[in-house]
Structure formats: structure tokens, C-alpha cells
C-alpha positions, 0 to 999 in steps of 0.5 A: 754408482755406476759400473766400474769401467773395468768390468767394460770391453774395449769399445762398449759403453753403458746404455742402461744402469739402473736397480729395482724401483724404490717401492722394494723400500716401502716394506722396510719403512713400514718395518722400521716404524712397527719395530719402533712402536714395538720398542716405545710401548715396551719402554713405557710398559714394562719394567727396565731390565724387561724393557732392555731386553725389548729394545735388543730385540728391536735392534736385531728386527732393525737389522733383519727387517730394515738394513738387511732388505736396504743392502739388498736393494742398494747393490743390486744393478742393472746394465744394459751395455753395447754389447751385454745385459749386465746384472749384479746383486749380493752384499757378501757375495756378490753375483752376477749374470752377464748376456751377450746382445747377441743370444737375447733372443726376446725382451717382455714386460708386465707390469700390474696396476700398482707397478703401472702407477709407480711406473715400474715393472717386471722385465724379461729377457730370454735368451738363448741359453740353458738359463732360458729366462732373466727375470728382472722384477721392479724395473723403473721405467720398464718400457722405456728400458724394454725399448732401448733394449731392442734398438740395441739389439736392431743395431746389433742384427744391422752390424752382423748382417753388414759382416756376413755381407763383407 
């Protein structure tokens, strides 16, 4: 699911659209296995009424430890357009942050060992606003994203220099 075209200005196009790496789903998957195993053990070892109560707790655990993180992952998106960096996140309350490319002063990336093995990393975007930095964790192919933003910044600076010269 890409960003809605209603959010784009005239002449603005999407260059890169992504969400956090799927590694964010590993812990919810493990939680699902553990919670279901607890439910299965409770079904076998506990009397009927207590086992039913255990399954109610299992259902609550699935919602809290599995469904909630999956929804958070599915609704968080990062989009780079020809004019800005757009972040959106949130299930019930949507939060967004837009940074015009002209305000971005630096783009850095960090990759630990696990990130390098999985092909993701953290993108740190520094801007000239009061917020200072936007940190985007677990971006797939983070070096390619960093290179794409740098290319856009270079073309924005070239366009600004041409406009000043005219």
C-alpha cells in the first residue's frame, strides 16, 4: 500500500516507499508460539473451567503481543518524494512528519551485525528544524535509501542554484 495520491502536491512523485523491515515481526511470531503453547498445556493439564480461563488469557495475549505489534508494523510507512520525506504511523491515531528535502542537512545510516545480515539498518535524517533528527529504524536496504535521498538532495541543490542564477 503506497501513500495516497491526495497527500502529494502537484508535480510531486514518490521515489521510495517502504516500511520497517519484516524482522519486526519475529518477536510477535515467537510470542504467538509461546502463547499458543501455554494454551495447549493449560488445555491438557488443567480442569475444564480453569482451562477455559487460560484460553481467555491466551486470546488476550495474542491480541496484545501479536496482533498489536503486527498492526503497528503494517501501518508505519516511510515515503521519499521528489520534494519531501513523509513518515506515517499509528493504528487509531495517525501521526505524521513531513520534512521538505530543502531542510534536510544530513542523512546517515547505522547497521549492526544483525542488520547487515538481514539487509536493513537505521536511517538518521538531520534537518534544520527544532526537531533536529528523525530516526527511522529497521529500514530495508538502508544504504540504497540513503543514496536515493542524497541524489534527491543534490538535484534539489542544483535546481536551487539554477533558480538563483536566473
